[in-house]
ZATORPA-384229 format. One record per residue: residue in one letter; x, y, z of N, C-alpha, C, O in turn. Coordinates in steps of 0.02 Angstrom, whole numbers, plus 50000, padded with zeros to 5 digits. Example, Ala and Ser with C-alpha at 12.3 -4.5 7.8 and 13.67 -1.06 7.14 Angstrom:
BEGIN
A506604971650390506154977550390506604983550390507124983450423S506424988850354506844994750357506455000250394506705005750402
***
This chain:
BEGIN
V488744408945825488234406045868487874411745903488184416445928I487214411245905486804416345939486664413846010486304408946019A486934417246059486894415046128486194415846158486004411846201K485814420846138485164422246169484594418346138484024418946161A484714414346087484184410746053483914405046096484274402246138R483274403346085482964397746122483224391046099483244386246138V483434390546036483724384446009484414386245981484534392045964P484874381445976485534383045949485494385445877485184382145835I485794391145863485794394045796486504396045777486864399145816I486694394245716487344396345689487194400845629486814399045585K487504406745628487414411645574487974410745523488554409545541F487794411445459488274410945405488194416945359487664420045355V488734418745324488714423845272489054420745210489624418645213E488684420645155488964418145093489434423545066489214429245054K490074421845056490584426845040490444430744976490514436844974K490264427244923490194430544858489624435544856489704441044831S489034433644882488444437944878488324442044941487974447144939G488604439744997488474443245060487814441245092487624444045143V487474436345063486834434045090486964430445156487404426345161T486564432245206486624429045272486074423845280485524424745254F486224418545316485714413545332485904410245397486484410245418D485404407345429485484404045494485314396745487484884394845447I485644392645525485464385545531485314384245604485724385745648S484724381445617484534380045686484524372445697484444368545650F484624370545759484654363445778484134361945831483884366445864D483984355545839483504353245890482814356245881482484357945930V482594357045818481924359545804481524353845774481674351645718D481014351545809480624345745787480204347045725480104342545685N479954353145717479494354545662479834356845598479494358945551G480484356545594480854358845535480644355545470480494359045422P480644348845466480444345545404479724347145383479584347945324K479274347645431478574349245416478524356345389478154357645342A478894361045419478894367945396479184368445325478924372245284A479714364745312480024364845245479534362345192479504365045137E479164357145208478664354445162478104359545149477884360345092F477884362845202477374368045196477614373645149477234375945107I478234375645156478514381045114478554378745041478374382544996K478784372645030478824370044961478134370044928478064372144870E477624367744964476944367544937476674374644924476354375844873A476824379244969476584386144961476904389444900476564392944863V477544388244889477894391244831477604388444766477564392044716L477414382044766477104379144706476404382044695476204383144638K476044383044748475354385544744475324392844723474904394844683W475784396944749475804404144735476494405944707476954407244745P476574405944641477224407544611477494414444630478094415444630Q477054419044646477264425844665477544426144736477804431244756L477474420744774477704420644843478454421744849478674425844890R478844418344810479574418844814479824426044801480194428744842P479634429244744479884436044734479624441044786479994445544806L479004440344807478744444744859479144444044923479314449044955C479294437944942479674436645003480374439644998480614442745045L480704438644942481384441244933481394448944935481844451844966I480914452044902480884459444902480774462044973481104466744994L480314458945009480174461245077480754459745125480874463545171K481114454245113481694452745155482234458145146482544460245194V482344460245084482824465645071482594472145104482984475645136F481944473645097481654479645128481774479545203481984484645232L481644473845235481734473345308482474473645326482654476845376Q482904470445286483624470545301483904477645297484324479445338Q483674481545249483924488445242483744492645303484054497845315R483234490545341483014494245399483194490745465482944492545518D483634485745460483844481845518483254478845555483244478745617L482764476345517482164473245547482104465945526481554463145527N482654462745509482624455945482482884450645531482914444745512E483054452445591483314447645640482824446945699482684451845733V482584440945710482104439745763482394441545832482054444445873Y483024439745843483324440845908483414448245924483554450045981S483324452645874483364459845887482694463245872482674468945849S482154459645886481464462045879481254463145806480814467145792G481564459545760481374459945690480904454345671480644450845714I480804453445606480354448345579480774443045545481174444545501G480684436845565481044431345535480734429145469480174431145453S481094425145432480864422945366480214419045369479774420045327Y480144414645418479544410545421478934414745438478404413845408A479004419445484478444423945501478264428245441477674429345427L478764430745405478644434745346478274430645294477794433045263L478494424545283478174420045236477444418845255477004419045212A477314417645319476624416545342476184422645330475604421945311M476454428545341476074434745328475914435545254475354437545236I476394434045211476274434645139475764429545117475314431245077I475814423345141475324418245123474624420245146474144419345109S474574423045205473934425445230473634430645183473034430645170M474054435045158473824440245112473614437245045473124439545014L473964432145022473814429144957473184424844957472884423744905Q472984422445014472404417845018471754421445004471224418345005
***
């Protein structure tokens, strides 16, 4: 659990791959954001690999966590979409 977050967040690590992910609660716009992401991935097939490559790049530099002044997945996605438009 991340204590300093504005909304409740639980962090997970997938054992086999080491991939980390967060689940947040009490966020009203979650379903709308998920739909936006699904539509964007269909519209721009290159979005998914670009996002994954940049997420690894940021993670290697400890810049992937919002609570430690990094860039979160949704913000990164929005920046990539802006570039693709």
